[in-house]
N, C-alpha and C positions, 0 to 999 in steps of 0.2 A: 759392323759394327754392333757392340755393346757399352750399353751404360751403363755407369753405379755411379749411384746420386748419394752424396757425403752430405749432410747437414752442416756446417759449425757451430757449436750452442755450447763453448765452454768459457764465451767472454768474460772481464771482471766487471763489469758493469760502473770503471771507473768516474763517468761522468752522468749517469744518471740520477746519482744519490748517496745513499748511506752506501761506506763500503761491501756490506756483508749482504748487501739486496738485490737480486736477481735480475736484473730487470727484464728479462725474456720470462718470466711469471709475472708482468705487471697483466691486470686483464685489458684484451680488445677487444669490443665489443663482445662482448659477455664472458668471453674464452680465455688462457694464457696466449699469451704475444709468439711462443713460439708454435704452437698448435697451428696454427695457420699455414705457414709454409710446406710444415710438416704433412697438412690435412690433403695439402692442391697436389702434394709429390705420391702421394699415396693415389689419389686419383689418377693420377701421366700413368701411373704406373702399372693401375687396370686396363688403361687406355693403349697402352703401347707392348710392344712385345721382342723390344730391343733394353728395355729400361730392366736390369737382373737384381738389383736389391738398393733399398735405401737404408742407410747408416746414420744413426746421430751420434755426433761428439758431442757430450756435457759434463762439465764440473761435476764434484761430489753437488749432494742435495737433494730437491724432490723432483728435477727433473729423469735426473738418474733414476729413483726406486720407480718412478709412473714409467718411466718408459721401456726398460729392462722386463717389464713382462709383456710388451707390447709383443707378440711375434708375428707382426706383417713390416718389423723392421729389426736391424741391429743398433741397439743399444753401447755404447763403449766408454769410457772412462776415461775423462782427462785428468789425472791426480795433482796435476801439476799446472794449473791454467798460467798460475803469474809468468811461464816460462814466455810467452804470446803464443802468437798464431801459430808459428810454423813448428810448433810441439803441438797443435789439433790439427793439423794438418797432416802430419806424419803419422797419427794414429789414425784418422781417416786411412788415409794409404796403404797404412803396413793391414787395416781390416777388411779394402777392397780385396785386395794382392790375396790374402788367407781365402774369400770366398768366392776366388776363383778357381783356388787351389781344389778347394772341399768340388767342386764342380766337376771338375776335373779327375779328382779319384773315385765320384759317383758315378761320373760317364763307363769309365773304366771297370768298375767293377761291377756293373750294369753288361755290358756289351762284352767285356774281357777284350777290347784290344782298344787304340784310341790312334784310327787310323784320320779321324774328323771329328775333333771337338770343338768347344769353345775359346779352347785356345788357339785355334788356330785362325780366329777372327780377330781386329783388335780393338782395344777395349779402349775408354776413357771415364775419366772419373771427373765427374761434375761436381762442381761446389758450391751449395746453396748455404746462406748467412741465415740464422733463426732471427733474429733483427731487421729483416724486411718482409713487414707480412704480408705486405699489399701486392707481391706479384703474381700474377694472373696465368693460369693453366693453359690459356693458348699460346702465352710468350715463352712460357716453360718449351712446350710441343714445338713452338716453330723457330725455336733456338736451337734444341738438338736438333731440328731437320735438316736448318740450314748449314749446321757444322759439320753433320756428317757429308754433305755433299761438299763444303765448302774445298774440303781433302786438305788445311790446315794443322798447324799441330798445337793450336790450343786456342781458345777461343773467349770471347768473353762481352756481354752485354755492353754497348754502348749509348750515350746520347751525350750527345754537341761535344762531340769528342774527345768526353773522356770515359774510360772503360766503368763499369760497375760489375755490382755481384749480380748475376751469379756468372763464374768461370769454367772453362773447362781445357782439363789437358788430355793428351793421347797419353797411353803409357809409354811411351819411348820418349816424353817427359818424364817420368816418374824419377828418375835415379837425377834429375837436376832439382826436380822438385825437396825430394830428401835430404840434401846438401844447406837448405836455410835454417836459417837459424833466427833466434830473437822473434822479437814481436812482425817479422814478417813476413806476410801472406804469398800466396803466385802468382797477384801483381806484379812482385820484383822479376819474376821469371818472364811474364809479358812486355814490360818493359824492356830488357836486354834484349828480347830475338822478336820486334812488331814484322820482320818479314815473315814472318811463323805465324800467324796471329790473325784469326777472322774475329772482325766485328759485328757484331749484331746491333745494328746501328734499331734504336726503339725510339718511337712516333713521342712528338715532344709531350702528345697529349696524354699519352701515356709515362712521365715523370716519375708519378706518386709508384709507380711503381717499384723501383729503385732507392726506394727514398728508406734510408738507417734513424730506428727511431735509438736514438742518443741521451734524448731527455725526457725528460716526465710531460715535458709540455707536449715533446709528437705525438704523443699520445689521444691528442685533442685535433 
Protein backbone atom coordinates (compact mmCIF):
# COMPACT_ATOMS: atom_id res chain seq x y z
CA UNK A 1 0.00 0.00 0.00
CA UNK A 2 1.19 3.49 -0.88
CA UNK A 3 0.27 6.38 1.43
CA UNK A 4 -0.28 9.99 0.38
CA UNK A 5 -0.50 12.53 3.21
CA UNK A 6 -2.67 15.64 2.89
CA UNK A 7 -2.74 18.47 5.43
CA UNK A 8 -6.05 20.35 5.43
CA UNK A 9 -5.11 23.96 6.22
CA UNK A 10 -7.71 26.15 4.51
CA UNK A 11 -10.17 26.79 7.34
CA UNK A 12 -11.52 30.26 8.11
CA UNK A 13 -10.67 30.20 11.85
CA UNK A 14 -14.15 31.51 12.64
CA UNK A 15 -13.94 30.70 16.36
CA UNK A 16 -10.41 32.02 16.89
CA UNK A 17 -11.06 35.76 16.80
CA UNK A 18 -10.90 38.35 14.05
CA UNK A 19 -12.37 36.87 10.86
CA UNK A 20 -9.32 38.07 8.92
CA UNK A 21 -6.91 36.30 11.27
CA UNK A 22 -5.56 32.88 10.31
CA UNK A 23 -5.16 30.89 13.51
CA UNK A 24 -2.68 28.54 11.82
CA UNK A 25 -0.17 31.41 11.84
CA UNK A 26 -0.50 31.87 15.60
CA UNK A 27 2.76 31.24 17.43
CA UNK A 28 3.01 27.96 19.30
CA UNK A 29 6.31 27.06 20.98
CA UNK A 30 8.08 29.74 19.00
CA UNK A 31 6.80 29.00 15.49
CA UNK A 32 3.56 29.06 13.49
CA UNK A 33 1.06 26.43 14.54
CA UNK A 34 0.73 24.78 11.13
CA UNK A 35 4.45 23.98 10.94
CA UNK A 36 4.25 21.46 13.79
CA UNK A 37 2.26 18.79 11.96
CA UNK A 38 3.99 19.60 8.68
CA UNK A 39 7.49 19.06 10.07
CA UNK A 40 6.47 15.87 11.88
CA UNK A 41 5.01 14.43 8.69
CA UNK A 42 8.18 15.29 6.81
CA UNK A 43 10.17 13.36 9.41
CA UNK A 44 7.75 10.43 9.16
CA UNK A 45 8.20 10.47 5.38
CA UNK A 46 11.97 10.19 5.83
CA UNK A 47 11.46 7.12 8.02
CA UNK A 48 9.09 5.25 5.69
CA UNK A 49 9.34 3.90 2.16
CA UNK A 50 5.56 3.79 1.64
CA UNK A 51 4.69 7.47 2.20
CA UNK A 52 5.09 8.89 -1.29
CA UNK A 53 4.23 12.55 -0.91
CA UNK A 54 2.97 15.32 1.34
CA UNK A 55 0.42 17.90 0.18
CA UNK A 56 -0.84 20.95 2.07
CA UNK A 57 -4.06 22.63 0.93
CA UNK A 58 -4.36 26.18 2.24
CA UNK A 59 -6.27 29.41 1.72
CA UNK A 60 -4.76 32.53 0.10
CA UNK A 61 -2.25 34.25 2.35
CA UNK A 62 1.01 33.74 4.20
CA UNK A 63 0.99 29.93 4.40
CA UNK A 64 0.58 29.60 0.65
CA UNK A 65 3.26 32.21 -0.03
CA UNK A 66 5.70 30.34 2.20
CA UNK A 67 4.94 26.70 1.44
CA UNK A 68 4.75 27.01 -2.33
CA UNK A 69 8.53 27.47 -2.36
CA UNK A 70 9.21 24.40 -0.19
CA UNK A 71 10.26 21.61 -2.55
CA UNK A 72 9.62 18.94 0.08
CA UNK A 73 5.86 19.41 -0.15
CA UNK A 74 3.15 20.09 -2.71
CA UNK A 75 1.34 23.29 -1.77
CA UNK A 76 -2.09 23.76 -3.35
CA UNK A 77 -4.40 26.74 -3.03
CA UNK A 78 -8.06 26.56 -2.11
CA UNK A 79 -9.37 29.87 -3.50
CA UNK A 80 -12.82 29.42 -1.94
CA UNK A 81 -12.38 28.21 1.66
CA UNK A 82 -15.79 29.66 2.53
CA UNK A 83 -17.39 26.72 0.69
CA UNK A 84 -16.37 24.38 3.47
CA UNK A 85 -14.01 21.54 4.24
CA UNK A 86 -15.34 19.32 1.45
CA UNK A 87 -13.79 21.67 -1.10
CA UNK A 88 -10.41 21.45 0.61
CA UNK A 89 -10.70 17.67 0.75
CA UNK A 90 -11.52 17.43 -2.97
CA UNK A 91 -8.55 19.63 -3.89
CA UNK A 92 -6.29 17.35 -1.85
CA UNK A 93 -7.82 14.29 -3.49
CA UNK A 94 -7.31 15.72 -6.98
CA UNK A 95 -3.70 16.55 -6.16
CA UNK A 96 -3.01 13.02 -4.94
CA UNK A 97 -4.53 11.61 -8.13
CA UNK A 98 -2.30 13.84 -10.25
CA UNK A 99 0.81 12.82 -8.30
CA UNK A 100 0.05 9.13 -8.83
CA UNK A 101 -0.44 9.77 -12.55
CA UNK A 102 2.91 11.58 -12.76
CA UNK A 103 4.63 8.62 -11.08
CA UNK A 104 3.08 6.31 -13.66
CA UNK A 105 4.17 8.55 -16.54
CA UNK A 106 7.75 8.72 -15.30
CA UNK A 107 7.88 4.96 -14.86
CA UNK A 108 6.71 4.34 -18.40
CA UNK A 109 9.20 6.86 -19.80
CA UNK A 110 12.04 5.22 -17.94
CA UNK A 111 11.26 1.57 -18.66
CA UNK A 112 9.16 1.79 -21.80
CA UNK A 113 6.51 -0.49 -20.35
CA UNK A 114 4.00 -0.65 -17.53
CA UNK A 115 4.21 -4.27 -16.40
CA UNK A 116 4.62 -3.28 -12.79
CA UNK A 117 3.98 0.21 -11.46
CA UNK A 118 2.79 1.95 -8.33
CA UNK A 119 -0.66 1.87 -9.95
CA UNK A 120 -0.73 -1.88 -9.29
CA UNK A 121 -0.70 -1.21 -5.56
CA UNK A 122 -3.43 0.02 -3.26
CA UNK A 123 -3.28 3.73 -2.54
CA UNK A 124 -4.58 5.51 0.54
CA UNK A 125 -4.96 9.21 1.29
CA UNK A 126 -4.18 10.08 4.90
CA UNK A 127 -5.82 13.37 5.93
CA UNK A 128 -4.34 15.48 8.72
CA UNK A 129 -5.49 18.83 10.08
CA UNK A 130 -3.14 21.74 10.67
CA UNK A 131 -4.79 22.78 13.94
CA UNK A 132 -3.83 19.50 15.65
CA UNK A 133 -0.22 20.43 16.46
CA UNK A 134 0.43 17.90 19.23
CA UNK A 135 0.08 14.72 17.16
CA UNK A 136 3.33 12.77 17.53
CA UNK A 137 5.47 10.90 15.01
CA UNK A 138 5.13 7.52 16.72
CA UNK A 139 1.35 7.83 16.73
CA UNK A 140 1.34 8.64 13.01
CA UNK A 141 3.60 5.68 12.21
CA UNK A 142 1.61 3.27 14.33
CA UNK A 143 -1.68 4.46 12.84
CA UNK A 144 -0.43 3.96 9.27
CA UNK A 145 1.01 0.52 10.04
CA UNK A 146 -2.11 -0.65 11.87
CA UNK A 147 -4.41 0.58 9.14
CA UNK A 148 -2.40 -1.27 6.49
CA UNK A 149 -2.66 -4.49 8.50
CA UNK A 150 -6.40 -4.06 9.10
CA UNK A 151 -7.45 -4.45 5.48
CA UNK A 152 -10.25 -1.93 6.03
CA UNK A 153 -11.34 0.72 3.54
CA UNK A 154 -11.19 3.67 5.95
CA UNK A 155 -9.53 4.46 9.23
CA UNK A 156 -9.56 7.08 11.97
CA UNK A 157 -7.91 7.76 15.29
CA UNK A 158 -10.34 7.06 18.13
CA UNK A 159 -10.51 8.06 21.77
CA UNK A 160 -13.20 6.85 24.18
CA UNK A 161 -15.48 5.83 21.31
CA UNK A 162 -15.21 9.11 19.42
CA UNK A 163 -13.42 9.49 16.09
CA UNK A 164 -10.79 12.15 15.51
CA UNK A 165 -8.31 13.17 12.87
CA UNK A 166 -6.24 11.93 11.19
CA UNK A 167 -8.39 9.81 8.88
CA UNK A 168 -7.37 7.49 6.05
CA UNK A 169 -9.26 6.53 2.89
CA UNK A 170 -8.25 3.82 0.43
CA UNK A 171 -8.66 4.63 -3.24
CA UNK A 172 -11.90 2.62 -3.54
CA UNK A 173 -13.48 5.30 -1.32
CA UNK A 174 -12.27 8.28 -3.34
CA UNK A 175 -15.32 8.55 -5.64
CA UNK A 176 -17.55 8.76 -2.54
CA UNK A 177 -15.32 11.43 -1.01
CA UNK A 178 -15.63 13.42 -4.19
CA UNK A 179 -19.41 13.47 -3.78
CA UNK A 180 -19.30 15.25 -0.41
CA UNK A 181 -20.46 18.85 -0.29
CA UNK A 182 -20.45 21.89 1.97
CA UNK A 183 -18.75 21.91 5.34
CA UNK A 184 -18.68 18.10 5.49
CA UNK A 185 -15.45 16.17 5.72
CA UNK A 186 -14.57 12.51 5.38
CA UNK A 187 -15.96 11.70 8.82
CA UNK A 188 -19.43 11.70 7.28
CA UNK A 189 -18.41 8.76 5.13
CA UNK A 190 -16.88 7.07 8.17
CA UNK A 191 -20.18 7.42 10.05
CA UNK A 192 -22.16 6.06 7.11
CA UNK A 193 -20.05 2.93 6.70
CA UNK A 194 -18.81 1.84 10.15
CA UNK A 195 -18.32 -1.74 8.97
CA UNK A 196 -15.58 -0.52 6.62
CA UNK A 197 -13.73 1.52 9.25
CA UNK A 198 -10.63 0.67 11.27
CA UNK A 199 -10.43 2.61 14.53
CA UNK A 200 -7.00 3.22 16.02
CA UNK A 201 -7.61 3.60 19.74
CA UNK A 202 -5.40 6.23 21.31
CA UNK A 203 -4.21 5.71 24.88
CA UNK A 204 -6.07 8.03 27.31
CA UNK A 205 -2.78 9.59 28.39
CA UNK A 206 -2.24 10.84 24.85
CA UNK A 207 -5.56 12.64 24.50
CA UNK A 208 -3.82 15.96 23.90
CA UNK A 209 -2.55 14.69 20.56
CA UNK A 210 -6.04 14.95 19.04
CA UNK A 211 -6.99 18.29 20.58
CA UNK A 212 -7.87 20.98 18.05
CA UNK A 213 -6.76 24.56 18.60
CA UNK A 214 -10.03 26.42 18.02
CA UNK A 215 -9.73 29.36 20.44
CA UNK A 216 -6.85 31.59 21.44
CA UNK A 217 -6.98 30.29 25.00
CA UNK A 218 -6.25 26.79 23.64
CA UNK A 219 -2.71 27.95 22.90
CA UNK A 220 -1.86 28.13 26.59
